[in-house]
N, C-alpha and C positions, 0 to 999 in steps of 0.2 A: 479540399476537405474542410468542412466547417469545424470550428473549435470543439464543438460538442462530440464530434466523431473521432477526434485524435485518440489513438490507442494509449492506454496507460496500464500500469500494474498497481494493484493494492496488496498490502500485506495484512492479513486478518489474524488476529489473536485467537487463541482457543476459546475465548469467551464470545467471539463473534465481532468484536470491535475492530474497525479499520484503524491500524496504527501506522501505516506507511503508504505513501502514494508517490509515484513517479510517472512522468510521461514517457512514452516509448517512441523516441525520435531517432532517426539514423545518426545524426551528428553527436548524440550522447550515448551511443550503443555500449561503449566500454564502461562508462560510468554507471549506466543502468544495470549492466550485468554484475558489476561489483556490488552495487547497492542491493540488488535482489538476492545475490548469494549471501550477503550479510544477514538479510532478513530471514532467509531459510535457516542459517546457523542459529539465529535467535529464536527459532521455533515458530515463525509466522508462516501461515499458508498463503502462497502467492496466487493471485487470480488476475487474469487479463480482463480488463474492462475498458471503458471509454472515459474521456474527461467529463462527458455529460453524466455518466453514472456517478462519478466522484462528486460532482457538483450537487447532484440530487441527494446523495446519501451522506456525504461528508465524513470527517473523522469521528469515530465513536468514543464514548467514555469507556475505558477499559477497566473492567472490574478486577482483572488479574493484576494490573499495574497498581491499582489502589491498594490491594492486599499487600503487595510487596512494599509499597511506599509507607504503609502504616504498620508494618510488622515490627 
């Protein structure tokens, strides 16, 4: 499998920004599950994507986080 096709998960904020990324590899299954669960608790929407998608779109500037940081 080419690197671009490696499965990954992103966590998207309600403003649409990508705030979390992890690859979905069997050897990290337990850690990935824990990290994804934490993101869900934090209110992020989890989406399955590929590493190629992440490279193309990257992490976004989160308007929500800026509001909290500057409040």
